[in-house]
N, C-alpha and C positions, 0 to 999 in steps of 0.2 A: 746684217741684222739691224733692223730699224729700232732706234731707241728714243727714249724721252727722258729728259733730266728732271728729276723730282727729288724732294726730300723723302726720307723714309716715311715720315708721317703722311705726307701727301700721297705717296704710293700706296700705303696701307688703306687709306680712305678711298682712293680711286679703285683699288681692287675689290674691296668689300662692297662697294656700291654697285658692282657688276655681278654679284652673286645671286642666283635664283634657285628655287627648288621646284620640283614637279612631282606630283603624285596623282595617279589615275588620270593623267593627261591634263591636269590643271596646274598652271604655272603661276608662281608669284615671287616677288622680290623677297629675299630672305631677311634682310635688315630693314626694319621700319624706321630707323633713325639712330641717333646717338645721344645717350644721356651723359652728362658730365658736370663736374665741378672743376674749374680751372685753377691751378696753382703753379708755382714756379717749375714744377716737374713736368708740366704738359702744356702750359699756356703758349709757349713759342713754337712747340712742335705740333702735337695733335690739335691744339686750339687753332693755330694758324692754318693748318691744313683744312680743317672743317670750315673755317671762316671764308676761305677763298673759293669754295665750291657751293653750288646751290642744290644739288641733288639729294644729299643725305641730310635730313633735318636734324638740327641740334636742339636738345631740350635741357634747360637749366634746372638742376635739382637743389635740394636743401641739405641732403644727407647722402653720403656715398652708399651706406647700407640700403637706404630707401630705393635708390635707382636700380639696384640689382633685384630687389623684391618686385619692383614695378615691371622690370624686364621679364622676370620669371612668370609673373601673373599673366602678362601679355602672351608669352609663349604657351602657357597652359590653355588660355582661351583659344589660341590659334592651333591647338593640337600639335604643337612643336614645329610647325611649318614656317614660323617667323619669330623673330626676336629683335633685341636691341644690342648695340655696342655700349659699353660703359667705360668711360675714360676718367682717370683721376690723376692727381699729382702723386709724388712719391710720399713715403712715410705714412703718417696717419690717414691721409687721403686714400691710400691703397689698402691699408689694413682695416679701415672701416668697412670695406666690402667683404671681409672674411665671413662674417656670420651669414649673410644672405647668399654668398657663394656656396657655402656648405649646404644651405637649404636647396639651392637649385640642383646640385648634384644628387642629393638624397632623393629629391622628387623627380629625377630624370628629366630635367627641363633645360633647354639650351640657352646659355647666356655667354656673351663674349666680354671679357674684362681686359682692358688695356691700361694697366697702371704705369705711371712713370717709374723710372728706376734711377739708381745712382750712376755716376759718370762711368761709361765704359773705358774712357781714356785713363781714368784714375789720376789725372794730372793735378786735380785740386782736392783730392781725397784727404780727410773725410768731408764730404759735402753735408750741407744742412739735412738733418733727419736720417743720416746714414747710420745703419747698425754695423759697427765695426766688429770684426772677428780677428782674433789672433792666430787662427788656424788657416784662414783663407781670405783672399781679397775678392773672390767671386761669390759673395753672399750678400743678400739684402733682405729686408723684411718681406719682399715678394716671394721668397722661398717658402714662406708660411702657406702659400696657396697650393703647394705641390700635392699634399695629401687630399685636398678637397677638389682638385681639378681633374677632369677626365683627360685633358691635354694641357701641358705647361711648357712654355719655352721662353727663353730670354734672347733678344736680338742684339748682338754685339757688333755685327757688321751689316751694312745695307743689303748686300746680296742674299743674306740669310732669309729675308722675307719671301724670296722666290720659292723657297722650299717649306717654310713654316706656314704660310697662309693657306696653301692647299690642304695641309694637315689640319689646320684649324677648322676649315669647312668640312672636311671629311668627318671629323668627330661631331661637330655641331649638328650635322644633318643625318647622322646615323641613329635610327630608332633604338638600337641596342647599346650604343656607346655614349649617347648624348648626356650633357650635363654642363657644368661650368668649364669653360676654356679660358686659360690665362695666358696672355701674351705680354710679357714685361718688356718695355722698351726704354732703355736708358735715355735720360733727357738730352744728352749730347747727340746720341744716335738719331733721335727723332728729327733733329734739325739738319742732319748730314745729307748732302746731295749725292745722287748716283745716277748713272745712265741705265735705266731699266728697259728691258725689251717691251716694245709696244704690244706685242702679242700677249703678254702677261695680263693685260687689262681688258681683253675682250670679254664679252658676256659669257658667263659659265653657268650652266644649269645642272644642278645636282638632282638626280632622279632618286626619289625615295621609293624603293622597291617594296612590294608586298611579298615577303619571304614565305614560301610554301613549306609545310611540314614534310618531314621525311615520310615516304609512303609506307614503310614497314612500321614505323612508330604510329602512323595514323591507323593502320589496321589493328594494332594492339589497343589503341585508344577506343576504337569502336567496340571491340570485344569486351573491354573493361566496362564501358557504359552499358552495353546490352546485358551484361551479367549482374549489374547493380539493381537493387530494389529501392534504395533511398539515396539517389544522387543529389548533390547540391552544387550549384554554380556560385562561386564567390567572384563577383565582378569587381575588378580594380581599375585603376586609372588607364591601363592599356586598352580597355574596352572603348574608352572615349577617344584616346589619342589616335587609334586606328580607324575611328569612325565605324565601329562594328555594331552599333546599337540596333540598327534595323535587322540585320541578319541574326543578332542575338534574340531579338523578339520573335523572329520566325522560327528559330530553333526551339525556343521555349514553348511556343504555342503548338509546335509539332510534337514535342516529346513530353510536355508538361513538367519538365525539370524545373524546380523552383530556383529563384535567384535571391541571394543576399549580397549586401554591398559594403565595401570598405568606404572610408572617407573620400578617397579619390574616385571611387567607382559609383558613388551615389548619383542617382539619376539614370542609371542603366535601363531601368524600367520606370514607368510612371508610378507614383506612390500607391495608387489604388488598383493596380494591375493584380489580378487574382494569383499570379505566380510570384508576386513580390513579397519577400519576407522583411525587407528593410535592412536597417543597420545590423552589422554582425560583430561579435567579439565583446571586448571589454565595455564598449558603449552600445552594445547591440540591443535589439528588441527581444522579448521573451520567445517569440516564435522562431526567429532566426537562430537563437542560441539553443533552443530545444532541438531543432532540426539538425544543427551542427553536431550536437552530441550524438544523435542517432545515425547520422549519415554514414553509409558504407562506401561512398565515393565522393570525394571533394574535388570539384573541377575548378582549379584556380585560373581565372581568366584575366591576364594582365595584372596580377597582384604580386607584391613582394612579401606577403605574409608577415606584416609587422606584428609586434607583440599585442597591439590593440586588436588586430584582426583575429589572432589565435587565442585571445584572452590568456596571454602568457603561457601558451601551450596547454591550456586546459579545455579548449573548445571541443575537440574531436575525441569523443570517448568510446565510440564503437570499437571493440577489440579487433575487428576485421577491416577497419577503415583503410582505404587506399587513396592515393592522390594522383590526379592527372593535371599537369601544369601546362597551360597554353600561354606561352610568353615568347616575345621576340628576343629576349635576353637569356642566354644559356644559364647565366648565374642564377636567375630567378626560377627558371624552368626546372632546375635540379633540386629545389628546396623540398624538404619533408620526404626525401627519398622517392619522389613521385615519378611517374612516367613522363618523360620530357617530350612534349609536343612543341618543339621550338619553331616559331613562325609568327607572322603577323596575325593578330587576333581576328580581323575580318576575314582574311583569306582562309585561315584554319577553320573558322566556324562555317564558312561556305562549303568546305569539304565535308565537314561532319553533318551538315544539314542534308546533303545528298545521301550519305551513307547510313543515316539513322531514320530513314523513312518508315521502317517497320518497327520502331521502338517507341514505347510510351510507358511512363510510370503508372502505377495502379491508381484507380479512381479514389481509393481510400487515402492514399498519400497526397494526391493533389487536392482533395477535399479538405484535409487537415491544413494544408498550406493556405487555402482560401480562408478558412476559419481564423487562422492566426492573423492574416492580413486584416480581416474585418474587426476582430477583437482589438487589435492594436490601434486601428484608426478610431475606434470608439474611445480608447484611452487617450489618444492625442486630442480629440475633441474635448474631453474632460479637462485636460491640462490647459488647453487653449482658453477655456472658459472658467478657469479657477478665479474666483473673486474673493477678496477679503478687505477689511477696512483700512489696513495699513499700507505697506509698500506693495508695489507690483511684484509678482513673481517673474522669474526669468522665462518660464514657460508661457506666461501670458504675453510677454513682450514679443517672443518669437511668433506666437500665434497671431498677434495683431499685424506684424509685418508680413507674415505668410499669407494671411487672408486678404490683405490689401494688394500685395504684389501681383502683377500680371504674369501670365504663364512663362514668358521669356525673360522676365526680370531675374537678376542674379543676387543671391545672398552670398556674402563673402566674409570669412572669419579665419582665425588661425590658432588662437591660444586661450587658455583659461577654461572655465566651466562651460562656456558657450559652445565649443565644438562638440562636446559629448551630447549636450541637449539638442543641438541642431542635427546631429547625426541621427538621433532617434526621432525627433519631432518634425523636422522640416518636410513638408509635403512637396516633393519634387514633381514639377509638372512638365518639364522639358529638359532636354540635354543642355548642359552648361549653366543651368539655373542654380546649381549648388557648387560653390567654389571654396574649398577648404584647403589650407596649407597645413597638413598634419604629419608629413614625413619628418619635419623639423620642429613643428609646433612653435613657430618663432613669434614671440611677443614683438609687436611692432610691424609685422607683415601687413596688417589689415588695411590701413589707409593707403600705404604705398601700393599694395596689391590691388586695392580698389581702383586706383588710378590706372594701373596697367590693364585691368579688365575693361574699364570704360574706353581706353584708347583702342583696345582690340575690337570692341563692338559698341560704338557710340549710340546705336539704336536701342540698346537695353538700358533700363534703369539699374543702377548698381546700389544695392543696400549693404553697406559695410556695417557689420555688427561688432562692436568692440567694447571691452570692459575698460574701466578706469586705469587698470594696471598697464595694459597694452598701449592705451592712449598716451600715458605719460612716458612710455618708452620711446615712441616715435610717431609724432603727429604732424610733422612739418610739411608733409607733402600736400596738406590742405592748401598751402600757398601755391604749390606747383599746379594743382588742379584748377585753381582760380586763374592763375596766370595763363594757362593754356586753354581755358574754357571747357574743361571736362568736368561736368557736374556729377557729383556723387551725393547720395543721402547716407549720412553716417548716423547710426543709432548708437549713441554713447550711453553706456549703462554704468552707473556709479554706485558702488557698494563699499566705498571707503577702504579698499585694499584688494588683496588677492583672494577672491571668493573660491576659486577652484582649489588652490593649495590650502586654504583654510579648511575646507571640507575634507580634503585628503588628510591633512594633519590631524583633524579630529578623529578620522577613521583609524588612524595609526596610533591613537592614544596620546598625541602630542598637543592636544587642546587648542589648536590654531595658533600656536606661538609664532610671533614674528610675521603675521600675515595681514595685520591691520595698519592703516596709516594713522599712527598715534604719536602724541607727544611722549617723550621719554618720562617715565615715572621718577621723580627726583629722589624718592625714598629708596626704591630698589635698584635704581640705575639700570633698569631694564625696560625694553619695550614689552608691554604686558601681552597676555593671551587674547583670545578672541572676544570674550565678554568684557565690554568696557562701557563706561558712562559717556554720554555724548560730548561732554566737555573735553574729553581726552582726544577726540578725533581732530586731525589736522584740518584747518579751514581752507581746503583747496577748492577753488572755483573753476571747474573745468569748462563751464558754459562761457564764462568771460574769457578764458584762455582761447577757446575756439573762435570767439568773436575777434580777438586780437589778431588772429591769423587770417582774417578776412571772410570767414564763413558766415552764412546766415544761421542764426541759432534760434531754436524753438525749445523752450523749457516745458516739461510735463510733470504733473504731480499725480495723475491717475490714468486709468485705462481710457477714459473718454478723451482726455487731453492727448494721449498718444495717437489714438485713431484720427483725431482732428489734425494733429501735426503731420501725419503721413499724407493726408489729403492736401494740406497746404504745401508741403515739401515738393509734391509732384508738379506744382505749378511754378515753382521757383527755378530760375535758370542758372543758378550757380550752386556750388557745393553747400549743402545744408546739414547742420548738425542738430539732430533731435536728442535732447538731453533728458534723461530720466534716472531716478534712483531705483534701486532694486532690493528686494528682500534677500539678505545675505544667507539666510538659513533655509528658505523654502526652495527645495530642489526637486529634481526628477529622479525617481528610483533607478537604481542600476541593476542590471540583470547578468552581468559578466564580471569576471575577476581580472585584476591587473596587478602584476607582481611589483611591489615596492618594498624593498628590504626593511625590516623592523629590527630595532636593537634587541639582541637576544637576552640581555640583562638590563634592568633599569630600576631606579629607585621609585619610579612612578608605576602604580598598579594599573593605570589605564594602558600604559605601554606593554606591560606584561600580559594583560588580557588580549591585546591586539596581536601580540606575538603568537599566542596559542591559536588564535583564529588563522593567522598566517600559515602556521604549520599544517593545519587541516586542509587549507586550500592547496598547499604544495603537493599534497598526496595525489591530487588529480592530474598533475602535470605528466604529459606523455611526450615521448620523443620518437621520431619516425625516421627510419633508415632504409 
């Protein structure tokens, strides 16, 4: 057997650089590069291995959490057919990735983490940053990744990578199993040399197959659809990842079955399509939620039915409602006691398209859907054009960006009040033009994710919409975007605190407590509620902060400033931050419910009243078996 002598780290990089994926006859390299921050736990191992080769590009980041967000956003834009490696030192360098790693797994997005680990030899234990255990010497902080990883392994001997790395690739490229994969490699093992088989490093192509549904289940699904009077398709992220949108449109036009969209599914149909009901659930439109209540058949297409999609199990009120779940993952296909049509979304819809040639919903039903679409679009125009003398409303800001953006430009967001408003208001004009991380709703994803989206498709303008709360959590990848020449336009909305939770707190009777950026009141020793005088607000200058990171900054004070700033930003060739303030209290109406538990007893009457309302909403919850 012919061998080549390499360190473990060199062998890992050499192997990963030869991994490809293929779907529908189209092949591409799976790893677009490696993000990293080098420390003592990986600088002489993984760092040296990356340094001595030229094929796998290395990108320097500013925060370990950020690099995983960037990788996940890249994978999302690439429909999970490409991603990045993320390497860190041991200790805090590793655990800084935990938050984003959880997000990648929750959102079913492939990311490979290679954190450094403690010494396998144990000869100098305890090493710097080692978590000691009195029960075992085979534990480190990297064990924290186990519950949030789809595959987890620790390499204690060089030859173990011969068996671990193929498993890494199997999981990362699996449509049903993908998510975060963690390969912890002790710092001494990274630098250890071994004679590896040359055969191991040959090019390997992983074919992403389009799984077809079971024929008997397919027949039952057709019978279920044909017997329904008010079917509704709920399009989730799987519709995008499988590239099923063209066949979905064909099916919808053939049958006139309407479509509502989750956060990940938004853009399944163009916003003004007459079959389009828009956002569904807790942040849904009136039409989508009315049709959801009446539907006798809910067809879940690549959705995991989060509580926002189901309005905390209050969305589907028809006493005879049934569920048909099209999903590549058995776990999701089984939800709500639905008929499981397990398979690739595109392949499954192609089968249904042929078998439903003689089925159409009633004209009355499709006309109602069309009217809901038109009525909602009129409402969106009203919100986009809301004007008053004081601060901009969030709806106006969204409208300005939406009306300026080209069809293929991308809006990207993750947390706060913006996602709910964007879900309802953003007029999606093309696939991938709406990018929301809402499985984990992670504050700080926005700018790092924007970088990943831009790297995935540099031809698109990326509009990152971010509130001051998320910006203060994680904004450092502005530096990385400038370093690498990936321009984003960041619309930074400042409302002196947590707008979303402030509104939620008020709705729960808690008066916005603890949601403003305020000086502590020396008399009460408390951070006061939502209503405050301007002198109490912390003097945070986010515009100057963005400038200090190297961004071009344009400050706005009104709607005209904002529209002019968008025009100017388009002509600037580096990351640009458009800074504006926002009316904290001017919001967009909600049309669905979301369960947030409220104190059953309280000294505050506002809380007691909110609890009574909560009990009434709970009466609508239904469970499906």
